[in-house]
C-alpha positions in Angstrom: 169.4 77.7 110.1 167.9 74.6 111.6 167.9 71.2 109.9 164.8 69.0 109.9 165.5 65.3 110.1 162.9 63.3 108.3 162.3 59.7 109.4 160.9 57.6 106.5 157.6 55.8 107.3 157.7 52.3 105.9 154.7 50.8 107.7 151.6 52.1 109.5 149.3 50.4 112.1 145.7 51.7 112.0 143.8 51.2 115.2 140.1 51.1 114.3 136.9 50.6 116.4 135.8 47.1 115.4 132.4 47.7 117.1 131.6 50.6 114.7 130.1 49.7 111.3 131.6 52.8 109.7 135.1 52.0 111.0 134.8 48.3 109.9 133.7 49.5 106.4 136.6 51.9 106.2 139.0 49.2 107.3 137.7 46.9 104.5 138.0 49.8 102.0 141.6 50.5 103.1 142.6 46.9 102.7 141.2 46.8 99.1 143.4 49.8 98.0 146.8 49.6 96.5 149.2 50.6 99.3 152.5 52.4 98.9 153.0 52.0 102.6 151.8 48.8 104.1 148.8 49.2 106.5 148.3 46.8 109.4 144.7 47.2 110.8 144.3 46.2 114.4 141.1 46.6 116.5 141.5 49.4 119.0 141.5 48.4 122.6 142.3 44.8 121.7 144.9 42.6 123.5 147.0 42.9 120.4 146.9 46.7 120.4 147.7 46.8 124.1 150.6 44.4 123.7 152.1 46.4 120.8 151.6 49.8 122.3 151.5 49.5 126.1 152.1 53.3 126.6 149.2 54.4 124.4 146.0 55.8 125.8 143.8 52.9 124.6 140.5 54.5 125.9 141.3 57.4 123.5 141.9 55.1 120.6 138.3 53.8 121.0 137.1 57.4 120.5 139.4 58.7 117.8 141.3 57.0 114.9 144.9 56.5 115.8 147.7 55.5 113.4 151.1 54.5 114.5 154.2 54.7 112.3 156.8 52.0 112.3 159.3 54.4 113.9 156.9 55.3 116.8 155.1 58.3 115.1 151.6 58.7 116.4 148.9 60.4 114.3 145.4 61.1 115.7 142.3 62.9 114.4 142.7 64.7 111.1 146.3 63.8 110.7 145.5 60.1 111.1 142.9 60.3 108.3 145.3 62.1 106.0 148.2 59.7 106.7 146.0 56.7 105.8 145.2 58.3 102.4 148.9 59.2 102.0 149.7 55.5 102.3 147.5 54.7 99.3 148.8 54.8 95.7 145.6 56.3 94.3 145.0 58.8 97.1 148.5 60.2 97.9 148.0 63.4 95.8 144.7 64.0 97.6 146.4 63.5 101.0 149.0 66.1 100.1 146.2 68.6 99.2 144.2 67.7 102.4 147.3 68.5 104.5 147.3 72.1 103.2 145.3 75.0 104.6 143.0 74.8 101.6 142.3 71.1 102.2 142.0 71.0 106.0 138.4 72.2 106.1 137.4 69.1 104.1 139.1 66.8 106.6 137.5 68.6 109.5 134.0 68.3 107.9 134.6 64.6 107.2 135.7 63.9 110.7 132.7 65.8 112.1 130.3 63.7 110.0 132.0 60.5 111.1 131.8 61.6 114.7 128.1 62.4 114.4 127.5 59.0 112.8 129.4 57.2 115.5 127.5 59.2 118.2 124.2 58.3 116.6 125.1 54.6 116.5 126.7 54.5 119.9 130.1 53.5 118.6 133.2 54.8 120.2 131.7 55.2 123.7 134.4 52.9 125.1 131.8 50.9 127.0 132.0 47.7 124.9 134.6 45.3 126.0 137.7 45.0 123.7 136.9 42.6 120.9 140.3 41.1 120.5 140.2 38.8 117.5 136.6 37.6 117.8 135.3 40.6 115.8 137.9 40.8 113.1 136.3 41.2 109.8 137.8 39.5 106.7 139.4 42.0 104.3 
């Protein structure tokens, strides 16, 4: 019998595309929510993101949401969306359900819709220079 060691997550950093209107909107929404686990939102590809996570594939973070746990856990794609909801007091039960086989199709559809929006608006192409702090949006 194997034992699973669980490492508690006490903080999350969300790397978001500050050039994408949808991403900036979601950033603002996350900041307005009551957080059970503190969220630190940092522009993907920025000097700050590169300083904090030098070994991360920063070009990929411009294309796909990336969340980093305070113990080094890295969540991308559907898992990143779910862990963001899991950090929020009013959405944790929904996150637990979305992490199940019954809920995963909803996450997949949401991610596909977001990807289509980003494609239509040109966001996430990775061609824009990193915005650093000049494009930070007040919460």
